[in-house]
N, C-alpha and C positions, 0 to 999 in steps of 0.2 A: 282206376286208370282214366276214366272220363274226367274226374276232378283234376288229375295231374295235367291232362291235355288242356283243360280250361285254363289252368294256371299259366301254362306255357303260352297260351294265346293272349294273355293279358300283357299290355304294353307297360311293363314295369320299368321305372327309372331308379336312379340311386337314392332319391328321397323316399320312394316307396319301400325299398329294401331296408333303409335305415329305420323307418317307422315300424316295419315288421319286426326287426331285431330288437328295437327298443321296447316293444310290447312283450315280446317273448322273454326278454331278459330283464324285465322291469323289477324283478324281486330277487335277483341273484347277488346283489350287493357289489362289493369292490373286488371280489376274488382274492382279497388280501394284499393286492399290490396296486390297484388302480387308485388315482387321486380322488375320483368321484365314483358314484355308483355307475354301473355299466350303462344303464338306460340314459342317465344324465349326459354322459359323454356322447352317446349316439344322437341325442337331441341337439347338443351343441354342434356336432358334425353336420346335422341337417341345416342348421343356421349358417354354418360356414359355407356349405355347398351353395345355398341360395344366395349368399353374399357374393360368391365368385360369379354365379350366373348373372346377377344384376350388374356387376362390374363389366362383364364381358358382353353385356347387352342382350343376353338370352332371355332375361325376364325384366319386365318393367317394374319400377318402384311402386309398391302398393302400401298405403298406410292403413293399418287396421284400427281405425278411429274408435270403434266400440271397445276394443281391448284396451286401448290407451286411456280411455275415459275411466274404465274400471280400475286400472292400475293407478291412475292419478288419484282417485278417491281413496284407495287403500293406502297410498303413500301419504296423503294429507292427514288421515286419521292417525297414522303411525308417527308422523312428524310432531304431532301435538302431545305425544306421550313419550315415556322412556323407551328406548330401544338400545340393543347392544350390537356388537359387530356381527354376531351370528345371525341376528335378525336381518341386518343389512345385506349380508352375503346371501341369505336364503331369499330375500325379496328380490335381489338382483337376478338370481337364477330363475325365480318364478317369472319375472318380467320377460326374460330372454326366451324361456321355454314356451310361455303363453303366446308370445308374438311369433315364434317359429312355427308352432302348430297352426296358428291362425293364418299365417302367410301360406303355409303348405296347403291348407284347405282352400284358400282363395285362389291360389295358382292352379290347383288341380281341377281340370275341367270335368273329369269323370268322377263324380262323388261315389258312384257305385264301386269303384276300385278301392276306395278307402274302406268301405263296408266289407268288401271281399277280403281285404288284408286282416281286418278284425276277425272275420269268420275263420280264415285259415289259421290264425294264431290260436283261436279257440279249439280248432280241430287238432293242431299239433299238441297243445297242452293236454287235451282229452286223451289222445292216442298214447302219449307217453305216460299219462296217469294210469291208463288201463294196463300198460306194460308194467308199471310199478306194482299194480295189484297182482298181476300174474307172477311177477318176481317174488313178491312177498309170500304168496301161497305156495310157490315152488321152492322157497328158501334160497333165492338167488339175489343176494344183497347188491350186486353190481347193477341190477335192474331197478330196484326199488329204493336204493339209498344214494340219492344224488350228491350227498356230501363227499362221496368218494370221487366224484367227478369235478369237485371244486365248488359245488353249490353249498349253501349254508343253512343252518337252523332247521335241519330235518329231524323230526321226532316220530318214533313209531307210535301211532295212536290207533288202537283197535276199535272198531265200531260194531263188533258183534259178528258171530257166525264165521270167524276166521278171516274177516276182511280188515283191511287197513284204510284209514282215512287218506284220500288222495291229496298229495301236495303238488304233483307234477314238478315244474321248474320253479314254483313259487315258494315263498317262505312258510305259508300256512294255508290250509284249505279255504279259509274265509276269503282270501285274496283272489280266489278263482271265481267268485260270485258273479261279478259284472261281465267278465269275459265269456264264461259259459252261458250266462243268460242272454247275452248279446248274440252268441252263436245260435241259440235255440230260437230267438225272436227272428233272426235273419233267415235261418234255415227253414222255418215253417211258414214264412210269409207267402201268400198267394194273392196276386192282384185281383181285385173284385170284378174287373172287366175282362181281363184276359185269362184269369184263373191260372196264371203261370208264376213261378217263383223266380228268385234271382238266378242269373246264369251261373254264379259261382257256387251255389248251394247244392248239396247232395244229400238225399234222404238217409242213406246209410251213415254218412258222417255225422249228420245231425242227431241220429239215434245214438251214436257213440258218445257225442257230447252230452246228451241227456243222461245216459247211463253213468258217465264219469261224474256228472253233477250229483247224482244220487249217492255215489260212493265217496263223496267228500266228507260226509258225516258232520257237516258244519251247519249250525243253526242259522248263520248269516246267509249261507248259500241256499238253504231251504226256504228262508223267508223270501229271498230274491226269486227262487223258482216259483213260489206261490204267486208272486206278483206277475211273473212271466207267463205262467199258465193262464191266469185271468186275462191278461192282455191278448194272448193267442186265441183263446176261446171267444173273446169279444170281437176279434177281427175275422173270425170264420164267417163265410158267406152261407150260413145255414139258419134255419128257424130258431127262435129263442128257446123253444122247448128242448131242442137237441143240444143247445149250448148248456142248458141247465142240467141235462142228463149227463153230459160229458164232465162237467165240473163236479157233479155229485159223485160220479165214478172215481174221479181223481181224488176227491176228499176221502172216499171209502178206502182207497188203496193206501193213502197216507196214514189214516187212523189204524188200518190193519198192520202196517209196518211198525207203528209205535207199540201196538199190542204184542206183536210177535217178538220184537227186539226191545226188551225191557230196559236194557242199558241205554239204548238210544232215547227212549222216553225219559229216562232219568236225567241224562246229560242235557237234552235239548229243552224239553217241556218244563221239568221241575227245576233244574239247576240254572237255566237261563231265562226262558220266557216268564215263568212264575217267579223266578229269583229276582227279576228286575224290580219287583215290589218290595224286596227285602234288602238288607245290608249285606255286604260282602262277608262279614264275620259270622253271619248266620248261614249264608248259602255256601261260601267258600269257593266260588267260581271266579276265575280271573277275568273272564270276559264281562261278567255282570259287574264286577267291581270297577273295571275300566270304564264302562258306560256310565255307571252311577257317579263315580268320583269325579270324572271330568265334567259331567253335567252339573254337579253340585258346585264345582268351582266357577263355571260360567254363570250360574244363577247368583252365586255370592257376589261376583263382580257387578252384575246388574243391580243388585240390591245396594251396592255402594254408590250407585248413581251413574255408572258408566253406560248410559243408554246407547251411545255410539261406539262402545268398546274402548279398548286401550291400545289398539294398533296391531299391525301385522306381526304374527308370531309371538304376541305377548302372552298367550296362554302357556307357552313353554316355560317361561320363568315365573308365572303366577302359580302354576300347579303345585310344585313341591311345598311351597310355604303354606298354601291354603289347605293342602291335604294333611299336613302336620297339625294344623289348627283343628281340622274337622275330625281326624281319626287318631290323633296323638302321635308322638314321636315313634319312629320305627314302622309307620304305615308304608305299605309298598307303593311305588310309583309305577303305574301301568298306563302306557300310551299317553304320557304327559306331554309328549312333543307334538302329537297330531290330534289329541283330544278324543281319539277313538271314533270320531265321526266328523265329516265335513260340516254338518249342521251344528254340532256342538262347538266346533272350532270357530266357525263364523260368528256364532252367538257370543263366544268368549272374546274373540279378537275385535269384532265390529258391532257388538251389542245387540240388543233386541231389534234395533233398526235394521242392521245388516241381515239378521235372521229372517225378519218379516219380508224384506226386499227379495231375498233368495227364494222363500217359499211362494210368495205371490208370483214371482217370475216363472218358477217351475210350473205352477198351476196354470198360468196364462199360456205357456208353451204347449202344455198338454191339451188344453181346450182348443188352442189354435190348430193343433195337429188333428184333433177329432173333427173339428168343423171343416177343415180342408181335406180330410181323408188322407192326410200326409203320414203314412206309416213310418217313414224315416224319422220325422220329428218326434212322433210318439215313442219310437224305439229308443232314440238317443236320450230323451227325457227320462224314460224308465231306467235305462242303463246308468245314468248319472245318479239317480236316487238310490239304486241298488248298491252302487259303489260307495256312495256317500254315507250310507247307513253305518258302515263299519270302517271307513277309511277317511282320515282327515288331512291327508297330505295334499297340499295345494298343487304339487307338481305331478301327481299321479296322472298318467296319460289317459286312463279310463275315466277320469274326471274332466280333464282338460279338453280332450277330443270331443266327447259328447256335448260339452258346454259350447265349444266352437260351432258345432252343428246347430245348436239352438240359437246362438248369438247371430249367426248368419244364415238362418233358415230360408231366407228369401233367395239364396243362391242354390237351393236344392230344386231341381226341375223334375217334375213327375215323369216327363217323357223319357228321361235318362234311365229311370228306375224300373220301367215296365219291360217285362220279357215274355 
């Protein structure tokens, strides 16, 4: 009840609601009749609303110069190489959505409200995910099978002990990684001076997000959770010996879980983490193959001399041909459009130069956040990395929004965020 009351007290506007819906519906697709994915239409609506507000004089014209510089660089590299209509269309939408989210961020005076929206989305996804789990255990398909409600790509994947891997409203468990981890990071934060957390956070809701995270059964989510737990422990205002003790306890719990749930150990440790050192035809895991095959394509392009890459979305049309050369005709194409990771995709599209720029920039922002004790900058950097590990879509909101926070970190004022 308290959380609902806090949400009611927040001064939400139409842009906030559209952002909330775009995050919640980011993975539902077109529902079979929409011209674009649902979240893409919602982002375009955000841009339309801001355009009307500017025309009516309710908002001043703001030019997001940093975003335009990045887009100009991407466009220049692309113009120097082959590109098709699909790439032009995708680049156009990326430009629009990037600018829309940047303007939304710059127009919004209360950055904590944006964080609150992300937290509430994580809460809704977690609560529905837990209802899915209950529905599966009670054999109630209308609860756990969202395809019956118009959602797509739902597969029953057991993770042992009668549990099912949680999908919530998303297409697969791995896509929940950054949202859930962001919810945990925001929900557990305590200011080192006031020892208070965010006004929108609730300990019970945060615990539910954590439980839902464990029930995803996803190696990507667990890797993100490991990064999240380390960040939370490092941020605790306690002696280092206690931090070491807590981290050790967490590690023991994880190891015990893998010992008890042998199928979980096989699927995550053997088939995926250890499988990354092997080929798909030995391991037989689609996730491993997606990561390895896309990375091999990016490396092959670099070896051909494309230090600055071959342009925006070029990985999409390079992947099939190179995979056939590497694995032979009939080899599966998995995640060829988004390269299975934003880091691999940047590597392939914009070369080793683009990858190094990205990594150095992320490291700089993380260091800046630690030096300034800016938990928000640290959180957004971590969220970007977690999402980018297994998602290469340039227009994913949980990649774009954290990047905007990093890009305009000087607009985050600590006084707004202390409670």
